N, C-alpha and C positions, 0 to 999 in steps of 0.2 A: 437417454437421461429421463428419469421419472419426474413427475411434477414436484415431489418432495425434494429430490436432489437438486432440481432447478432452484427451488426456494432457498435451500440451505446454501447453495453456491452464491446466490445474490446476497443473502445475509452475511456470508463470510466475506464477500467483497466490500460490503458496506461497513463492517465492523472497524476495520483499521483506519480508513480516513476519518470516520466519525470520532473514534477515540483520540486520534492525533489532533483533530481540530478542537475537541473539547478539553483535553487534558494537557497536551504537550506545552502549549504556551503558558498555562498557569504554573506548571512546574518550573519552567525556565524563569518566569517572572519572580517566583518566590525563592528559588534556590540557585539561580544563575546557571553557569555551565554544568554544575553537578545535577541540576534539575533536568538538563537535556540528556545526560547519561542515564539518570534514573528513569526518565520517561522512556528511553529506548529499551531499558530492561523490563519495565513493568507493563509496557504497551505492546511492543513488537513481539517479544518472546511468547507471552501467553496467547496472543491472537494467532501467531504462527502455529502454535500447538493446536489450537482449535481448528484452524483451517487445514492443516496438513498432518499433524502428529497423531491424531486419534485413530482408533481402529476404523471408525466411520467418520472421516473428516467432514467439515462443513463444505469445503470446496471440492467438488467432484471433477476430476480431470479425465477427459476422454479424448482419444485421438492423439496424433503425433505432436500437436502444438501444445506447449505448456505455458500458461500465463500465470504469473505469480502475483502475490499481494501488491508488489510495487506498482503494477499497471493500474490496479483498482485505486490505489492511493493517489497516484498521479492524476487520474481522471477526477477523482473526488475533490482533491484540493484545488485543481485547476478550475473546475466548475464553481466551486465555492468562491474562489477569487473573482471569477467573472461576474457572478451574481452579486458580489459585494462592491463592484465598481472598479476593480483592478483591471486596467486595460490590457489587451492582448500583447502589445509590443513589450510591455514590462516582463512578460513571461518568456519571451523568445529565447533568451540565452539559457535559462534554466531548462526549457523544453529541448533545446538542441543538445545541451550537455547530457540530459537524461537519455535521449535517443541514442546518442553516440556511445555513452557508457553502457547502456543496456545491450546495444548491438555488439559492442566489443566483448562484453561478458558472454553473450550467447554464442558468439563465434569461438571464443576460447573454450567454452564448455563443450561445444560440439566436437572438438578435437580430443577431449579427454575420455 
């Protein structure tokens, strides 16, 4: 991986958690559940396209292991919560659910 590919991969991993933390809550506050659906459409879709859909995507994948935007988002939002005073035990159930769901999805996809 070249230096520029490393930089764009870090940038691609940063974009989604940043956009979620900046925009998602505001859309939900102003539009309610519709804001959540709108946020999913206008945040996740375009950033996924930048990270994976371009001819030269921001996130450069190498080797057999594939780490998607969800992992970067989980780390970004988790660290944000910890730095804002949310204690670790309150994250436990969500982390367990994310790990189990991601593992199950990976297992299912490995058979397809």
